[in-house]
Each structure stands twice: as C-alpha cells, then as structure tokens.
PyMOL Python script that loads the backbone (N, CA, C, O; Angstrom):
from pymol import cmd

cmd.read_pdbstr("""\
ATOM      1  N   MET A   1       3.039   1.649 -11.652  1.00  0.00           N
ATOM      2  CA  MET A   1       3.975   0.572 -11.491  1.00  0.00           C
ATOM      3  C   MET A   1       5.162   0.826 -12.417  1.00  0.00           C
ATOM      4  O   MET A   1       4.996   1.331 -13.527  1.00  0.00           O
ATOM      5  N   PHE A   2       6.355   0.474 -11.952  1.00  0.00           N
ATOM      6  CA  PHE A   2       7.517   0.668 -12.800  1.00  0.00           C
ATOM      7  C   PHE A   2       8.131  -0.671 -13.167  1.00  0.00           C
ATOM      8  O   PHE A   2       8.053  -1.653 -12.429  1.00  0.00           O
ATOM      9  N   ASN A   3       8.732  -0.664 -14.318  1.00  0.00           N
ATOM     10  CA  ASN A   3       9.352  -1.879 -14.832  1.00  0.00           C
ATOM     11  C   ASN A   3      10.756  -1.494 -15.284  1.00  0.00           C
ATOM     12  O   ASN A   3      10.916  -0.790 -16.280  1.00  0.00           O
ATOM     13  N   PHE A   4      11.769  -1.951 -14.559  1.00  0.00           N
ATOM     14  CA  PHE A   4      13.128  -1.591 -14.894  1.00  0.00           C
ATOM     15  C   PHE A   4      14.077  -2.659 -14.364  1.00  0.00           C
ATOM     16  O   PHE A   4      13.667  -3.582 -13.661  1.00  0.00           O
ATOM     17  N   ARG A   5      15.325  -2.518 -14.705  1.00  0.00           N
ATOM     18  CA  ARG A   5      16.356  -3.430 -14.196  1.00  0.00           C
ATOM     19  C   ARG A   5      17.279  -2.618 -13.303  1.00  0.00           C
ATOM     20  O   ARG A   5      17.806  -1.586 -13.719  1.00  0.00           O
ATOM     21  N   LEU A   6      17.471  -3.076 -12.100  1.00  0.00           N
ATOM     22  CA  LEU A   6      18.368  -2.425 -11.155  1.00  0.00           C
ATOM     23  C   LEU A   6      19.731  -3.105 -11.249  1.00  0.00           C
ATOM     24  O   LEU A   6      19.857  -4.300 -10.982  1.00  0.00           O
ATOM     25  N   VAL A   7      20.742  -2.339 -11.628  1.00  0.00           N
ATOM     26  CA  VAL A   7      22.090  -2.879 -11.767  1.00  0.00           C
ATOM     27  C   VAL A   7      22.953  -2.272 -10.664  1.00  0.00           C
ATOM     28  O   VAL A   7      23.088  -1.053 -10.557  1.00  0.00           O
ATOM     29  N   LEU A   8      23.533  -3.150  -9.846  1.00  0.00           N
ATOM     30  CA  LEU A   8      24.399  -2.713  -8.755  1.00  0.00           C
ATOM     31  C   LEU A   8      25.860  -2.931  -9.143  1.00  0.00           C
ATOM     32  O   LEU A   8      26.205  -3.918  -9.793  1.00  0.00           O
ATOM     33  N   SER A   9      26.702  -1.998  -8.735  1.00  0.00           N
ATOM     34  CA  SER A   9      28.141  -2.189  -8.927  1.00  0.00           C
ATOM     35  C   SER A   9      28.631  -3.201  -7.886  1.00  0.00           C
ATOM     36  O   SER A   9      27.910  -3.523  -6.941  1.00  0.00           O
ATOM     37  N   LYS A  10      29.833  -3.690  -8.059  1.00  0.00           N
ATOM     38  CA  LYS A  10      30.415  -4.618  -7.079  1.00  0.00           C
ATOM     39  C   LYS A  10      30.515  -3.953  -5.707  1.00  0.00           C
ATOM     40  O   LYS A  10      30.289  -4.590  -4.678  1.00  0.00           O
ATOM     41  N   ILE A  11      30.852  -2.683  -5.707  1.00  0.00           N
ATOM     42  CA  ILE A  11      30.981  -1.941  -4.443  1.00  0.00           C
ATOM     43  C   ILE A  11      29.618  -1.791  -3.776  1.00  0.00           C
ATOM     44  O   ILE A  11      29.501  -1.975  -2.565  1.00  0.00           O
ATOM     45  N   GLN A  12      28.577  -1.457  -4.557  1.00  0.00           N
ATOM     46  CA  GLN A  12      27.227  -1.334  -3.991  1.00  0.00           C
ATOM     47  C   GLN A  12      26.755  -2.663  -3.416  1.00  0.00           C
ATOM     48  O   GLN A  12      26.203  -2.709  -2.317  1.00  0.00           O
ATOM     49  N   ARG A  13      26.972  -3.738  -4.156  1.00  0.00           N
ATOM     50  CA  ARG A  13      26.539  -5.066  -3.690  1.00  0.00           C
ATOM     51  C   ARG A  13      27.287  -5.446  -2.406  1.00  0.00           C
ATOM     52  O   ARG A  13      26.684  -5.958  -1.463  1.00  0.00           O
ATOM     53  N   LYS A  14      28.593  -5.195  -2.375  1.00  0.00           N
ATOM     54  CA  LYS A  14      29.383  -5.509  -1.192  1.00  0.00           C
ATOM     55  C   LYS A  14      28.888  -4.708   0.012  1.00  0.00           C
ATOM     56  O   LYS A  14      28.758  -5.246   1.112  1.00  0.00           O
ATOM     57  N   SER A  15      28.620  -3.448  -0.200  1.00  0.00           N
ATOM     58  CA  SER A  15      28.124  -2.586   0.863  1.00  0.00           C
ATOM     59  C   SER A  15      26.766  -3.073   1.381  1.00  0.00           C
ATOM     60  O   SER A  15      26.523  -3.092   2.588  1.00  0.00           O
ATOM     61  N   LEU A  16      25.894  -3.463   0.460  1.00  0.00           N
ATOM     62  CA  LEU A  16      24.585  -3.997   0.855  1.00  0.00           C
ATOM     63  C   LEU A  16      24.743  -5.296   1.641  1.00  0.00           C
ATOM     64  O   LEU A  16      24.046  -5.509   2.633  1.00  0.00           O
ATOM     65  N   MET A  17      25.641  -6.151   1.211  1.00  0.00           N
ATOM     66  CA  MET A  17      25.857  -7.419   1.910  1.00  0.00           C
ATOM     67  C   MET A  17      26.403  -7.189   3.320  1.00  0.00           C
ATOM     68  O   MET A  17      26.003  -7.877   4.260  1.00  0.00           O
ATOM     69  N   GLN A  18      27.310  -6.230   3.469  1.00  0.00           N
ATOM     70  CA  GLN A  18      27.833  -5.898   4.797  1.00  0.00           C
ATOM     71  C   GLN A  18      26.729  -5.341   5.691  1.00  0.00           C
ATOM     72  O   GLN A  18      26.625  -5.706   6.862  1.00  0.00           O
ATOM     73  N   SER A  19      25.915  -4.465   5.139  1.00  0.00           N
ATOM     74  CA  SER A  19      24.808  -3.892   5.909  1.00  0.00           C
ATOM     75  C   SER A  19      23.782  -4.962   6.267  1.00  0.00           C
ATOM     76  O   SER A  19      23.197  -4.935   7.350  1.00  0.00           O
ATOM     77  N   LEU A  20      23.571  -5.895   5.358  1.00  0.00           N
ATOM     78  CA  LEU A  20      22.649  -6.998   5.626  1.00  0.00           C
ATOM     79  C   LEU A  20      23.156  -7.836   6.797  1.00  0.00           C
ATOM     80  O   LEU A  20      22.382  -8.223   7.673  1.00  0.00           O
ATOM     81  N   SER A  21      24.439  -8.110   6.805  1.00  0.00           N
ATOM     82  CA  SER A  21      25.032  -8.885   7.890  1.00  0.00           C
ATOM     83  C   SER A  21      24.892  -8.155   9.228  1.00  0.00           C
ATOM     84  O   SER A  21      24.526  -8.760  10.236  1.00  0.00           O
ATOM     85  N   GLU A  22      25.184  -6.853   9.230  1.00  0.00           N
ATOM     86  CA  GLU A  22      25.057  -6.045  10.450  1.00  0.00           C
ATOM     87  C   GLU A  22      23.611  -6.008  10.943  1.00  0.00           C
ATOM     88  O   GLU A  22      23.347  -6.204  12.129  1.00  0.00           O
ATOM     89  N   ALA A  23      22.688  -5.757  10.033  1.00  0.00           N
ATOM     90  CA  ALA A  23      21.274  -5.671  10.406  1.00  0.00           C
ATOM     91  C   ALA A  23      20.766  -7.006  10.943  1.00  0.00           C
ATOM     92  O   ALA A  23      19.958  -7.040  11.871  1.00  0.00           O
ATOM     93  N   THR A  24      21.237  -8.094  10.363  1.00  0.00           N
ATOM     94  CA  THR A  24      20.840  -9.424  10.822  1.00  0.00           C
ATOM     95  C   THR A  24      21.355  -9.659  12.244  1.00  0.00           C
ATOM     96  O   THR A  24      20.610 -10.133  13.102  1.00  0.00           O
ATOM     97  N   LYS A  25      22.615  -9.332  12.494  1.00  0.00           N
ATOM     98  CA  LYS A  25      23.202  -9.498  13.816  1.00  0.00           C
ATOM     99  C   LYS A  25      22.493  -8.650  14.870  1.00  0.00           C
ATOM    100  O   LYS A  25      22.381  -9.048  16.030  1.00  0.00           O
ATOM    101  N   GLN A  26      22.016  -7.471  14.448  1.00  0.00           N
ATOM    102  CA  GLN A  26      21.355  -6.547  15.369  1.00  0.00           C
ATOM    103  C   GLN A  26      19.859  -6.812  15.483  1.00  0.00           C
ATOM    104  O   GLN A  26      19.162  -6.132  16.235  1.00  0.00           O
ATOM    105  N   GLY A  27      19.367  -7.792  14.744  1.00  0.00           N
ATOM    106  CA  GLY A  27      17.946  -8.130  14.811  1.00  0.00           C
ATOM    107  C   GLY A  27      17.018  -7.089  14.210  1.00  0.00           C
ATOM    108  O   GLY A  27      15.863  -6.973  14.622  1.00  0.00           O
ATOM    109  N   GLN A  28      17.509  -6.337  13.244  1.00  0.00           N
ATOM    110  CA  GLN A  28      16.715  -5.287  12.600  1.00  0.00           C
ATOM    111  C   GLN A  28      15.978  -5.871  11.396  1.00  0.00           C
ATOM    112  O   GLN A  28      16.406  -5.712  10.253  1.00  0.00           O
ATOM    113  N   SER A  29      14.873  -6.545  11.671  1.00  0.00           N
ATOM    114  CA  SER A  29      14.183  -7.304  10.624  1.00  0.00           C
ATOM    115  C   SER A  29      13.665  -6.437   9.471  1.00  0.00           C
ATOM    116  O   SER A  29      13.705  -6.870   8.320  1.00  0.00           O
ATOM    117  N   LEU A  30      13.186  -5.240   9.751  1.00  0.00           N
ATOM    118  CA  LEU A  30      12.693  -4.383   8.671  1.00  0.00           C
ATOM    119  C   LEU A  30      13.837  -3.991   7.746  1.00  0.00           C
ATOM    120  O   LEU A  30      13.704  -4.044   6.523  1.00  0.00           O
ATOM    121  N   ARG A  31      14.957  -3.598   8.336  1.00  0.00           N
ATOM    122  CA  ARG A  31      16.122  -3.221   7.524  1.00  0.00           C
ATOM    123  C   ARG A  31      16.625  -4.424   6.722  1.00  0.00           C
ATOM    124  O   ARG A  31      17.013  -4.281   5.563  1.00  0.00           O
ATOM    125  N   VAL A  32      16.618  -5.598   7.337  1.00  0.00           N
ATOM    126  CA  VAL A  32      17.020  -6.821   6.635  1.00  0.00           C
ATOM    127  C   VAL A  32      16.133  -7.044   5.417  1.00  0.00           C
ATOM    128  O   VAL A  32      16.631  -7.326   4.327  1.00  0.00           O
ATOM    129  N   ASN A  33      14.831  -6.919   5.595  1.00  0.00           N
ATOM    130  CA  ASN A  33      13.900  -7.122   4.483  1.00  0.00           C
ATOM    131  C   ASN A  33      14.105  -6.091   3.377  1.00  0.00           C
ATOM    132  O   ASN A  33      14.029  -6.418   2.193  1.00  0.00           O
ATOM    133  N   ARG A  34      14.361  -4.860   3.765  1.00  0.00           N
ATOM    134  CA  ARG A  34      14.580  -3.810   2.763  1.00  0.00           C
ATOM    135  C   ARG A  34      15.831  -4.115   1.930  1.00  0.00           C
ATOM    136  O   ARG A  34      15.811  -4.016   0.703  1.00  0.00           O
ATOM    137  N   ILE A  35      16.902  -4.482   2.604  1.00  0.00           N
ATOM    138  CA  ILE A  35      18.154  -4.776   1.893  1.00  0.00           C
ATOM    139  C   ILE A  35      17.991  -6.025   1.028  1.00  0.00           C
ATOM    140  O   ILE A  35      18.447  -6.050  -0.115  1.00  0.00           O
ATOM    141  N   ARG A  36      17.350  -7.049   1.558  1.00  0.00           N
ATOM    142  CA  ARG A  36      17.108  -8.263   0.770  1.00  0.00           C
ATOM    143  C   ARG A  36      16.295  -7.943  -0.480  1.00  0.00           C
ATOM    144  O   ARG A  36      16.530  -8.513  -1.545  1.00  0.00           O
ATOM    145  N   SER A  37      15.346  -7.033  -0.344  1.00  0.00           N
ATOM    146  CA  SER A  37      14.515  -6.650  -1.489  1.00  0.00           C
ATOM    147  C   SER A  37      15.341  -5.995  -2.580  1.00  0.00           C
ATOM    148  O   SER A  37      15.191  -6.317  -3.759  1.00  0.00           O
ATOM    149  N   VAL A  38      16.212  -5.077  -2.189  1.00  0.00           N
ATOM    150  CA  VAL A  38      17.078  -4.403  -3.165  1.00  0.00           C
ATOM    151  C   VAL A  38      17.948  -5.428  -3.888  1.00  0.00           C
ATOM    152  O   VAL A  38      18.064  -5.405  -5.113  1.00  0.00           O
ATOM    153  N   LEU A  39      18.553  -6.321  -3.121  1.00  0.00           N
ATOM    154  CA  LEU A  39      19.402  -7.354  -3.721  1.00  0.00           C
ATOM    155  C   LEU A  39      18.617  -8.273  -4.652  1.00  0.00           C
ATOM    156  O   LEU A  39      19.093  -8.629  -5.731  1.00  0.00           O
ATOM    157  N   ALA A  40      17.418  -8.654  -4.232  1.00  0.00           N
ATOM    158  CA  ALA A  40      16.589  -9.546  -5.053  1.00  0.00           C
ATOM    159  C   ALA A  40      16.180  -8.874  -6.359  1.00  0.00           C
ATOM    160  O   ALA A  40      16.235  -9.495  -7.421  1.00  0.00           O
ATOM    161  N   VAL A  41      15.770  -7.612  -6.286  1.00  0.00           N
ATOM    162  CA  VAL A  41      15.392  -6.889  -7.505  1.00  0.00           C
ATOM    163  C   VAL A  41      16.593  -6.801  -8.443  1.00  0.00           C
ATOM    164  O   VAL A  41      16.450  -6.955  -9.656  1.00  0.00           O
ATOM    165  N   SER A  42      17.771  -6.555  -7.882  1.00  0.00           N
ATOM    166  CA  SER A  42      18.962  -6.471  -8.735  1.00  0.00           C
ATOM    167  C   SER A  42      19.312  -7.826  -9.354  1.00  0.00           C
ATOM    168  O   SER A  42      19.988  -7.889 -10.381  1.00  0.00           O
ATOM    169  N   ASP A  43      18.851  -8.900  -8.731  1.00  0.00           N
ATOM    170  CA  ASP A  43      19.057 -10.243  -9.289  1.00  0.00           C
ATOM    171  C   ASP A  43      17.967 -10.643 -10.270  1.00  0.00           C
ATOM    172  O   ASP A  43      17.986 -11.751 -10.806  1.00  0.00           O
ATOM    173  N   GLY A  44      17.008  -9.736 -10.508  1.00  0.00           N
ATOM    174  CA  GLY A  44      15.954  -9.986 -11.486  1.00  0.00           C
ATOM    175  C   GLY A  44      14.723 -10.690 -10.944  1.00  0.00           C
ATOM    176  O   GLY A  44      13.873 -11.131 -11.718  1.00  0.00           O
ATOM    177  N   VAL A  45      14.612 -10.803  -9.621  1.00  0.00           N
ATOM    178  CA  VAL A  45      13.435 -11.442  -9.029  1.00  0.00           C
ATOM    179  C   VAL A  45      12.252 -10.474  -9.122  1.00  0.00           C
ATOM    180  O   VAL A  45      12.395  -9.306  -8.760  1.00  0.00           O
ATOM    181  N   PRO A  46      11.098 -10.926  -9.594  1.00  0.00           N
ATOM    182  CA  PRO A  46       9.931 -10.043  -9.706  1.00  0.00           C
ATOM    183  C   PRO A  46       9.461  -9.535  -8.340  1.00  0.00           C
ATOM    184  O   PRO A  46       9.514 -10.257  -7.344  1.00  0.00           O
ATOM    185  N   VAL A  47       9.005  -8.295  -8.313  1.00  0.00           N
ATOM    186  CA  VAL A  47       8.513  -7.675  -7.085  1.00  0.00           C
ATOM    187  C   VAL A  47       7.422  -8.527  -6.435  1.00  0.00           C
ATOM    188  O   VAL A  47       7.396  -8.684  -5.215  1.00  0.00           O
ATOM    189  N   LYS A  48       6.537  -9.067  -7.242  1.00  0.00           N
ATOM    190  CA  LYS A  48       5.441  -9.887  -6.718  1.00  0.00           C
ATOM    191  C   LYS A  48       5.982 -11.090  -5.939  1.00  0.00           C
ATOM    192  O   LYS A  48       5.452 -11.440  -4.885  1.00  0.00           O
ATOM    193  N   GLN A  49       7.011 -11.704  -6.451  1.00  0.00           N
ATOM    194  CA  GLN A  49       7.612 -12.867  -5.785  1.00  0.00           C
ATOM    195  C   GLN A  49       8.308 -12.464  -4.483  1.00  0.00           C
ATOM    196  O   GLN A  49       8.192 -13.159  -3.474  1.00  0.00           O
ATOM    197  N   ILE A  50       9.021 -11.355  -4.507  1.00  0.00           N
ATOM    198  CA  ILE A  50       9.703 -10.865  -3.298  1.00  0.00           C
ATOM    199  C   ILE A  50       8.669 -10.572  -2.213  1.00  0.00           C
ATOM    200  O   ILE A  50       8.838 -10.958  -1.057  1.00  0.00           O
ATOM    201  N   ALA A  51       7.603  -9.887  -2.605  1.00  0.00           N
ATOM    202  CA  ALA A  51       6.545  -9.540  -1.646  1.00  0.00           C
ATOM    203  C   ALA A  51       5.928 -10.793  -1.030  1.00  0.00           C
ATOM    204  O   ALA A  51       5.645 -10.831   0.167  1.00  0.00           O
ATOM    205  N   SER A  52       5.725 -11.795  -1.841  1.00  0.00           N
ATOM    206  CA  SER A  52       5.150 -13.047  -1.358  1.00  0.00           C
ATOM    207  C   SER A  52       6.067 -13.726  -0.344  1.00  0.00           C
ATOM    208  O   SER A  52       5.608 -14.189   0.700  1.00  0.00           O
ATOM    209  N   VAL A  53       7.343 -13.785  -0.649  1.00  0.00           N
ATOM    210  CA  VAL A  53       8.312 -14.433   0.255  1.00  0.00           C
ATOM    211  C   VAL A  53       8.418 -13.667   1.571  1.00  0.00           C
ATOM    212  O   VAL A  53       8.467 -14.274   2.641  1.00  0.00           O
ATOM    213  N   LEU A  54       8.454 -12.338   1.496  1.00  0.00           N
ATOM    214  CA  LEU A  54       8.615 -11.523   2.702  1.00  0.00           C
ATOM    215  C   LEU A  54       7.285 -11.248   3.411  1.00  0.00           C
ATOM    216  O   LEU A  54       7.255 -10.699   4.512  1.00  0.00           O
ATOM    217  N   ARG A  55       6.196 -11.639   2.761  1.00  0.00           N
ATOM    218  CA  ARG A  55       4.850 -11.432   3.313  1.00  0.00           C
ATOM    219  C   ARG A  55       4.544  -9.961   3.567  1.00  0.00           C
ATOM    220  O   ARG A  55       4.067  -9.571   4.633  1.00  0.00           O
ATOM    221  N   VAL A  56       4.839  -9.162   2.544  1.00  0.00           N
ATOM    222  CA  VAL A  56       4.527  -7.732   2.570  1.00  0.00           C
ATOM    223  C   VAL A  56       3.832  -7.380   1.259  1.00  0.00           C
ATOM    224  O   VAL A  56       3.820  -8.177   0.321  1.00  0.00           O
ATOM    225  N   HIS A  57       3.266  -6.208   1.200  1.00  0.00           N
ATOM    226  CA  HIS A  57       2.588  -5.750  -0.011  1.00  0.00           C
ATOM    227  C   HIS A  57       3.626  -5.361  -1.070  1.00  0.00           C
ATOM    228  O   HIS A  57       4.711  -4.879  -0.745  1.00  0.00           O
ATOM    229  N   GLU A  58       3.281  -5.571  -2.304  1.00  0.00           N
ATOM    230  CA  GLU A  58       4.175  -5.215  -3.418  1.00  0.00           C
ATOM    231  C   GLU A  58       4.564  -3.744  -3.378  1.00  0.00           C
ATOM    232  O   GLU A  58       5.692  -3.392  -3.724  1.00  0.00           O
ATOM    233  N   ASP A  59       3.646  -2.886  -2.961  1.00  0.00           N
ATOM    234  CA  ASP A  59       3.958  -1.454  -2.882  1.00  0.00           C
ATOM    235  C   ASP A  59       5.062  -1.179  -1.864  1.00  0.00           C
ATOM    236  O   ASP A  59       5.839  -0.239  -2.031  1.00  0.00           O
ATOM    237  N   SER A  60       5.134  -1.987  -0.818  1.00  0.00           N
ATOM    238  CA  SER A  60       6.215  -1.821   0.165  1.00  0.00           C
ATOM    239  C   SER A  60       7.563  -2.080  -0.492  1.00  0.00           C
ATOM    240  O   SER A  60       8.522  -1.340  -0.269  1.00  0.00           O
ATOM    241  N   ILE A  61       7.634  -3.117  -1.291  1.00  0.00           N
ATOM    242  CA  ILE A  61       8.881  -3.429  -1.998  1.00  0.00           C
ATOM    243  C   ILE A  61       9.255  -2.268  -2.906  1.00  0.00           C
ATOM    244  O   ILE A  61      10.410  -1.842  -2.936  1.00  0.00           O
ATOM    245  N   ARG A  62       8.289  -1.764  -3.635  1.00  0.00           N
ATOM    246  CA  ARG A  62       8.559  -0.645  -4.550  1.00  0.00           C
ATOM    247  C   ARG A  62       9.059   0.580  -3.777  1.00  0.00           C
ATOM    248  O   ARG A  62       9.989   1.255  -4.219  1.00  0.00           O
ATOM    249  N   GLN A  63       8.447   0.866  -2.631  1.00  0.00           N
ATOM    250  CA  GLN A  63       8.882   2.007  -1.826  1.00  0.00           C
ATOM    251  C   GLN A  63      10.310   1.803  -1.323  1.00  0.00           C
ATOM    252  O   GLN A  63      11.095   2.751  -1.294  1.00  0.00           O
ATOM    253  N   TRP A  64      10.651   0.583  -0.928  1.00  0.00           N
ATOM    254  CA  TRP A  64      12.009   0.306  -0.441  1.00  0.00           C
ATOM    255  C   TRP A  64      13.019   0.501  -1.558  1.00  0.00           C
ATOM    256  O   TRP A  64      14.121   0.995  -1.321  1.00  0.00           O
ATOM    257  N   ILE A  65      12.654   0.119  -2.769  1.00  0.00           N
ATOM    258  CA  ILE A  65      13.560   0.312  -3.906  1.00  0.00           C
ATOM    259  C   ILE A  65      13.739   1.802  -4.181  1.00  0.00           C
ATOM    260  O   ILE A  65      14.853   2.261  -4.429  1.00  0.00           O
ATOM    261  N   ILE A  66      12.654   2.545  -4.138  1.00  0.00           N
ATOM    262  CA  ILE A  66      12.721   3.998  -4.342  1.00  0.00           C
ATOM    263  C   ILE A  66      13.615   4.628  -3.274  1.00  0.00           C
ATOM    264  O   ILE A  66      14.437   5.491  -3.584  1.00  0.00           O
ATOM    265  N   LYS A  67      13.459   4.203  -2.025  1.00  0.00           N
ATOM    266  CA  LYS A  67      14.293   4.735  -0.940  1.00  0.00           C
ATOM    267  C   LYS A  67      15.764   4.470  -1.219  1.00  0.00           C
ATOM    268  O   LYS A  67      16.609   5.341  -1.018  1.00  0.00           O
ATOM    269  N   TYR A  68      16.062   3.271  -1.678  1.00  0.00           N
ATOM    270  CA  TYR A  68      17.459   2.939  -1.980  1.00  0.00           C
ATOM    271  C   TYR A  68      17.970   3.794  -3.135  1.00  0.00           C
ATOM    272  O   TYR A  68      19.082   4.317  -3.071  1.00  0.00           O
ATOM    273  N   LEU A  69      17.176   3.941  -4.182  1.00  0.00           N
ATOM    274  CA  LEU A  69      17.594   4.728  -5.339  1.00  0.00           C
ATOM    275  C   LEU A  69      17.791   6.198  -4.976  1.00  0.00           C
ATOM    276  O   LEU A  69      18.676   6.861  -5.519  1.00  0.00           O
ATOM    277  N   CYS A  70      16.973   6.706  -4.063  1.00  0.00           N
ATOM    278  CA  CYS A  70      17.062   8.120  -3.677  1.00  0.00           C
ATOM    279  C   CYS A  70      18.143   8.392  -2.638  1.00  0.00           C
ATOM    280  O   CYS A  70      18.758   9.459  -2.637  1.00  0.00           O
ATOM    281  N   GLY A  71      18.372   7.417  -1.750  1.00  0.00           N
ATOM    282  CA  GLY A  71      19.278   7.703  -0.649  1.00  0.00           C
ATOM    283  C   GLY A  71      20.329   6.662  -0.358  1.00  0.00           C
ATOM    284  O   GLY A  71      21.021   6.754   0.656  1.00  0.00           O
ATOM    285  N   GLY A  72      20.468   5.668  -1.224  1.00  0.00           N
ATOM    286  CA  GLY A  72      21.454   4.623  -0.972  1.00  0.00           C
ATOM    287  C   GLY A  72      21.135   3.861   0.303  1.00  0.00           C
ATOM    288  O   GLY A  72      19.970   3.700   0.665  1.00  0.00           O
ATOM    289  N   LEU A  73      22.164   3.398   0.973  1.00  0.00           N
ATOM    290  CA  LEU A  73      21.956   2.625   2.195  1.00  0.00           C
ATOM    291  C   LEU A  73      21.262   3.429   3.281  1.00  0.00           C
ATOM    292  O   LEU A  73      20.457   2.885   4.037  1.00  0.00           O
ATOM    293  N   SER A  74      21.566   4.719   3.367  1.00  0.00           N
ATOM    294  CA  SER A  74      20.880   5.526   4.379  1.00  0.00           C
ATOM    295  C   SER A  74      19.393   5.637   4.049  1.00  0.00           C
ATOM    296  O   SER A  74      18.569   5.836   4.942  1.00  0.00           O
ATOM    297  N   GLY A  75      19.056   5.509   2.785  1.00  0.00           N
ATOM    298  CA  GLY A  75      17.650   5.566   2.382  1.00  0.00           C
ATOM    299  C   GLY A  75      16.835   4.391   2.885  1.00  0.00           C
ATOM    300  O   GLY A  75      15.647   4.541   3.167  1.00  0.00           O
ATOM    301  N   VAL A  76      17.455   3.220   3.001  1.00  0.00           N
ATOM    302  CA  VAL A  76      16.703   2.062   3.485  1.00  0.00           C
ATOM    303  C   VAL A  76      16.545   2.085   4.999  1.00  0.00           C
ATOM    304  O   VAL A  76      15.800   1.281   5.559  1.00  0.00           O
ATOM    305  N   ARG A  77      17.237   2.998   5.660  1.00  0.00           N
ATOM    306  CA  ARG A  77      17.096   3.150   7.113  1.00  0.00           C
ATOM    307  C   ARG A  77      16.024   4.168   7.474  1.00  0.00           C
ATOM    308  O   ARG A  77      15.430   4.098   8.550  1.00  0.00           O
ATOM    309  N   LYS A  78      15.780   5.103   6.582  1.00  0.00           N
ATOM    310  CA  LYS A  78      14.882   6.214   6.879  1.00  0.00           C
ATOM    311  C   LYS A  78      13.479   5.961   6.355  1.00  0.00           C
ATOM    312  O   LYS A  78      13.269   5.213   5.400  1.00  0.00           O
ATOM    313  N   LYS A  79      12.534   6.604   7.008  1.00  0.00           N
ATOM    314  CA  LYS A  79      11.165   6.577   6.526  1.00  0.00           C
ATOM    315  C   LYS A  79      11.039   7.653   5.458  1.00  0.00           C
ATOM    316  O   LYS A  79      11.375   8.814   5.691  1.00  0.00           O
ATOM    317  N   LEU A  80      10.554   7.260   4.290  1.00  0.00           N
ATOM    318  CA  LEU A  80      10.383   8.191   3.188  1.00  0.00           C
ATOM    319  C   LEU A  80       9.073   8.949   3.381  1.00  0.00           C
ATOM    320  O   LEU A  80       8.014   8.341   3.531  1.00  0.00           O
ATOM    321  N   VAL A  81       9.149  10.265   3.375  1.00  0.00           N
ATOM    322  CA  VAL A  81       7.961  11.089   3.592  1.00  0.00           C
ATOM    323  C   VAL A  81       7.696  11.886   2.326  1.00  0.00           C
ATOM    324  O   VAL A  81       8.546  12.638   1.849  1.00  0.00           O
ATOM    325  N   PHE A  82       6.493  11.700   1.797  1.00  0.00           N
ATOM    326  CA  PHE A  82       6.083  12.481   0.635  1.00  0.00           C
ATOM    327  C   PHE A  82       5.249  13.652   1.111  1.00  0.00           C
ATOM    328  O   PHE A  82       4.368  13.478   1.954  1.00  0.00           O
ATOM    329  N   PRO A  83       5.507  14.845   0.588  1.00  0.00           N
ATOM    330  CA  PRO A  83       4.702  16.008   1.005  1.00  0.00           C
ATOM    331  C   PRO A  83       3.258  15.846   0.548  1.00  0.00           C
ATOM    332  O   PRO A  83       2.979  15.247  -0.491  1.00  0.00           O
ATOM    333  N   GLU A  84       2.349  16.396   1.348  1.00  0.00           N
ATOM    334  CA  GLU A  84       0.932  16.355   0.975  1.00  0.00           C
ATOM    335  C   GLU A  84       0.690  17.321  -0.175  1.00  0.00           C
ATOM    336  O   GLU A  84       1.319  18.376  -0.247  1.00  0.00           O
ATOM    337  N   PRO A  85      -0.224  16.963  -1.077  1.00  0.00           N
ATOM    338  CA  PRO A  85      -0.608  17.929  -2.113  1.00  0.00           C
ATOM    339  C   PRO A  85      -1.181  19.179  -1.485  1.00  0.00           C
ATOM    340  O   PRO A  85      -1.843  19.097  -0.451  1.00  0.00           O
ATOM    341  N   ALA A  86      -0.946  20.326  -2.075  1.00  0.00           N
ATOM    342  CA  ALA A  86      -1.331  21.622  -1.497  1.00  0.00           C
ATOM    343  C   ALA A  86      -2.805  21.712  -1.155  1.00  0.00           C
ATOM    344  O   ALA A  86      -3.161  22.358  -0.170  1.00  0.00           O
ATOM    345  N   GLY A  87      -3.663  21.093  -1.925  1.00  0.00           N
ATOM    346  CA  GLY A  87      -5.102  21.211  -1.689  1.00  0.00           C
ATOM    347  C   GLY A  87      -5.643  20.322  -0.581  1.00  0.00           C
ATOM    348  O   GLY A  87      -6.829  20.415  -0.263  1.00  0.00           O
ATOM    349  N   GLU A  88      -4.826  19.465   0.019  1.00  0.00           N
ATOM    350  CA  GLU A  88      -5.317  18.525   1.013  1.00  0.00           C
ATOM    351  C   GLU A  88      -4.866  18.832   2.430  1.00  0.00           C
ATOM    352  O   GLU A  88      -4.917  17.947   3.284  1.00  0.00           O
ATOM    353  N   ARG A  89      -4.440  20.012   2.702  1.00  0.00           N
ATOM    354  CA  ARG A  89      -3.970  20.376   4.052  1.00  0.00           C
ATOM    355  C   ARG A  89      -5.060  20.856   4.927  1.00  0.00           C
ATOM    356  O   ARG A  89      -4.817  21.196   6.085  1.00  0.00           O
TER     357      ARG A  89
END
""", "prot")
cmd.dss("prot")
cmd.show_as("cartoon", "prot")
cmd.util.cbc("prot")
cmd.orient("prot")
C-alpha cells in the first residue's frame, strides 16, 4: 500500500475536468470513475472512501492512480498490463 499526496497543476486539473465532461457525455462510466478517483485523491480523499463511494475495490483505485501517474490521461484509458514473472510462464 502506498501513502502519498497527489498534487495536480492547474493545467492537469483542467485537463482532467475536460476529460471527465467528455467521458460523462459519452457514457464511459469506467473512464469517469477513473478520472473522479484521480481528482478525489488529489483533493486528499482517502482511497478507502473513494472505493466505497464508487463501489469498487481499493486496489482498483490504486491501479487507476498508478495508470494516471505512468501515462497521464491516456493512462486512464488503457488497461495496464504487468509482465508475468519469468518463473510463472
């Protein structure tokens, strides 16, 4: 588990808000939840609380944050794939 503060610039927040509006209009509920999660974490809302409101597992929220940190807005659109450990193939 990680414990940190996510700080967004004004430009990042504006971009997330625009994407949230687009995703909402297009009915992309998963993308909406991912963007809302990033915004909520940046506002200091605990992961446990976000997960409860969105009715998803806390690990899902953490993965969405990792996707955003690794790939920005395009990261919240893509499925994050972790390679299998060499011994488990």
